C-alpha positions in Angstrom: -13.6 -14.0 -13.9 -10.5 -12.3 -15.3 -11.0 -8.8 -13.7 -11.4 -10.7 -10.2 -8.1 -12.6 -11.0 -6.5 -9.6 -11.5 -8.0 -7.2 -8.9 -7.0 -10.5 -6.3 -3.3 -10.2 -7.8 -3.6 -6.1 -7.6 -4.2 -7.0 -3.9 -1.9 -9.3 -3.2 0.9 -7.1 -4.8 -0.2 -4.2 -2.8 -0.2 -5.9 0.5 3.4 -7.6 -0.5 4.6 -3.7 -0.6 3.5 -2.6 2.5 4.9 -5.4 4.6 8.2 -4.7 2.9 8.1 -1.1 3.5 7.3 -1.8 6.8 10.2 -4.2 7.2 12.7 -2.0 5.5 11.4 1.1 7.7 12.4 -1.2 11.0 15.6 -2.3 9.6 16.7 1.6 8.7 15.3 2.3 12.3 17.5 -0.1 13.8 20.5 0.4 11.8 20.9 4.1 12.3 19.7 3.8 16.2 22.5 5.6 17.9 22.1 5.2 22.1 22.8 8.1 24.1 24.9 6.7 27.1 25.1 9.6 29.0 21.4 10.4 29.5 20.4 6.9 30.2 23.4 6.4 32.8 21.8 9.1 34.9 18.3 7.8 34.5 18.6 4.2 36.0 15.9 2.6 37.0 14.7 -1.1 37.8 14.9 -3.6 34.6 11.4 -5.2 33.6 11.3 -8.6 33.6 9.0 -8.9 30.4 9.7 -7.3 26.9 7.2 -6.5 23.8 8.1 -6.0 20.4 5.1 -4.3 19.2 1.3 -5.4 18.4 0.1 -8.1 15.9 -3.1 -7.4 14.1 -5.9 -10.3 13.8 -5.5 -11.8 10.6 -9.1 -11.4 10.5 -7.9 -7.7 10.2 -5.6 -8.5 7.3 -8.4 -10.6 5.2 -10.8 -7.8 5.5 -7.9 -5.3 4.3 -7.0 -7.4 1.2 -11.1 -8.2 0.2 -11.4 -4.3 0.8 -8.3 -3.8 -1.5 -9.1 -6.5 -4.4 -13.1 -4.5 -4.4 -11.2 -1.1 -5.1 -8.8 -2.7 -7.5 -11.9 -4.6 -9.1 -13.5 -1.2 -9.3 -10.9 0.8 -11.1 -9.8 -2.2 -13.6 -13.9 -2.2 -14.7 -13.6 1.5 -14.8 -10.5 1.7 -16.5 -12.0 -0.8 -19.3 -15.2 1.4 -19.6 -13.2 4.4 -20.0 -10.5 2.9 -23.0 -13.3 1.3 -24.5 -15.2 4.6 -25.1 -14.6 6.0 -28.5 -12.6 9.1 -28.5 -14.8 12.0 -30.3 -12.5 14.9 -28.4 -11.8 17.7 -31.0 -12.9 15.9 -34.2 -16.2 17.7 -34.5 -17.3 21.2 -35.3 -13.8 21.8 -36.5 -12.9 22.5 -39.7 -9.6 21.7 -41.1 -7.4 24.4 -42.6 -7.0 24.8 -46.4 -3.3 23.7 -47.7 
């Protein structure tokens, strides 16, 4: 149960970092945008009556990515615990110690 909680926490942290990075990229693009008035003045056209600000994904998509990320985090935690519980025998067998 402890590994499951850690995996869910890792997935939550990963998703929070993803959303914060998306917001930061959007903020930087907004702040650094410099419109080109001269070319916009030459290319006039009809104004649209609707505005779209991008797309929105389904909450089911986010739940699926959250569960998949939690699964990957859980597998990585299990592998890490198994690797760290193995005794370290590298370099101790078959080598002679030098005489002093």
